[in-house]
N, C-alpha and C positions, 0 to 999 in steps of 0.2 A: 504494500500500500504506500502511495506517495504521501509526503507531508501534507499536501493539500487535502487529500482524501481523509487523512487522520483528523484534520481540523474539523471537517464536517461531521465525522462520526462522534467526536467528543462533545458536540453541542447538546445541551440538555433539551429533551423533546417531550411534549405531551403525547400520550397514546390513547386518549379517550374519545377520539372522533371515529365515526364509522369509516370503514375502508371504502375507497372509491377509485375509479379508473382515472389516471391522469389525462387531462385535456391538452391538446396541442396549444402551444403558446410560443411567442417569439419576442425577442428583445433586440434593440439596435443600439450598438455602441458607436456614437458619432465621435470621431477623433479629429481634433484640430491640431495640425502640426505646422501651422504658419509661424508660430513663435519659436523661442529657443527651447521650450519644453512642451511636450504633448499635453493636450487638455482633452477631457472627456465631459460630455454633457450628462448631468444627473439632476434629479429632482426628488423631493420628499413626498411620499405617498400620504394621502389624506388620512387623518385619524379614524374616519368612519369606515375604512376598509377592514374587512375581516382578515384578509391575507396581507401580512406584513405592514400593519398600520404604523404610520409615522416614520418608516424606514426610508433612507435614501436609496434610490435604484436608478437603473437606466430606463428610458421610455420603452414601453412594450405592453403586451397583454395577450389574451387568448385569441385564437383564430376565429374569425367570424364567417358565417355562411357566405357572405358576399365576396370574401377573399378567394373562394374557389369558383366563383361564377363569372368573373370578369376576364376578358382577354386583353392583354397589354402588348404593345409593340416589342418591348424588350424581353429577353429570356434569361433565366439563370444560366450560368456556366454549367456545362454538362457535368463536370466533376463535382460541383456543388450539389446539383440535383441528385446525383448518385449517392453522395455522402448523406444527404438528408433522408434518403430512403433506406439506409442501413439500419437494421433493427427497428424499423418503424412499426409501432404497435397497431394492430388492426390491418385494414386494407392499405397496402402500400401502392402509391401511384405518383407519376410526375406531377399531375394536377394538384395533389395534396402537398407535395413538396413546394410547388410554386405558391400555394395558398399560405403556407407557413412564412415564406419570405415576404410575401405581400403584406401579411399581418404586421410584420416588424415595421414596414414603411408606413402603413396606415395608422398604427397606434402611435408612432413617433409624431406624425403630423397632427393627430388629434390632441396629443398631450403637450407638444412643444411648439406647434405651428410651423415646423420645418418640413418643407416638401422635398423629399429626397428623390431626385429624378433629373430628367433632361427635357428641354423644350422640344415639342413636336408640332411645328406650325400646321401640319396637315391634320392634326388632332386624332383622337380616338374616342370611342364611345363606351358608355357603361350604363346599365340600368340600375346601378346601385347608388343610393344617396350617400353612402359612406365614401364613395370615390368621386363624387361629382365635382368636388373642389379641384381635383387634379385635372379633370376634363375641362372645366371652365377656364383654367389657367394654361391649358395646352401643355401640361407636364406629364410625361410618361414615367412611371415608377422605375427607378434605376436598378432592376434586378441583377443585371450583369456586373454591377459594381460591388455587390455584396460579397463579403468573405464570411463563410460559415466558420465561426471561431470556437464555439463551445456548446455543449449540450448537458442539461441537468434535469433529472426527474425528481420531483418532490417525493420524499419518503412516504410510506403508507401512514394512514390514520392522522392526517393533518386536516385543518379546516377547509383547505383547497389543495388540489393536487394538479400539477402541470408538468408536461413534458416540454421543457423550454429550450428553444434553440437560440443561441446568442450569435448575432451577426455583427460585423464591423464594417464601417464605411467612412471614407474621408469627408471632412466638412466641406470640401470643394464640390461635393455632389449635392449641396443644398441649392435647389433651383429657385426657391422662393421662401420667404419667412413672413408668416402672418400670426395673428393672435391665436392661441390654443382654443380648441372647441369646448374644452371642459376644464375642470379644476382637479383632475385626478392626480396630477403632479404639481406640487407647490415648490416655491423657492428654487426655480431652475437656475443652475449655475454651470459655467465651464470651469472645470477643476483640474489641477494637476493631480498626479497619482498620490502624492504626499497629502494634499488637501483632502482628497476623497477618502483616504484611509482613516482620517480623523473623525469621520462622520459616523452616525448610527446606521450601520449597513447590515443587511442580511448576510449570513455566513457565506452563502454561495456567491453573492455579489463580491464579497471580499476576496474569495478564491479566484473568481474570474478576473478581477483587477490585477491580482498578483500574476496570473497567467499572462495577461496582456503586457504588464510592465516587464516581465522577464523576456517576453518575445521582442519587445521594442529595444530593450537593453542590449540584445544580441544583434541589433540592426536589421531585424526581420519584421517588416510591417506585415500585418495579416493580409493574405491574398487568397483568392479562390484556389482551392486545391491543396492547401496546407492540411496536415493531419489535425484532427479535431479531438480535444479531450472530452470525454463522455463520463459524467458522474451519475451514479445510481446506487441505491442501497440494495444489498443482498445479504440475507441472514443477519440483519442488524448492523452491518458494516458497510460504509461507503466504499465503492470501488471507483477506480479511474481507469478507463480504457481509452484507446485511441481509435478513432474512426478513420 
């Protein structure tokens, strides 16, 4: 077991919730490397949330039905699509892999106002209100720019369970910045790794930040096709495998 996995196993946990199947979810780590030190965008979850109330996290959330119904001009890199489908629980398909990636972009837009994409003057269409803002601004979600970086499944018997895929993208892929659609994330800030680690973070978020900091310290910016650390609990112990 790696040190990262040990840290997750040692966290005190409640076990009094009914067991449930994890739901697909996605998170986006937006990295600004325009200055001397990389910065990442994080916000504080509202105290009303059942899952991780008051914690600082990356923007993201569960996959919505609309994410699997839209057709966008851009596509995931083939290697990313393949990685997302590895050990996919339930029915595995390219469309589901794309929906997970799209959820990361949609949730980031809703929670931060950042439109991750590229201008498409010819436009594209969607029947989903959740994606209409992209269409109105002629912005196509930048699927091919996403690097699949990490995966983590919430342990059993928690108030919410998610099979979360963490993606990375450069801040240069922000095509437009508007006001957020909701107040799910408060106190949005661009933070250095040192600043982020001083905040009240979920254990898995702390581990993912460490994974990213180590990668960048080696001069290796996340890119499509990199091997992906995968965290899950087995027999009461957190495991870390590489996809």
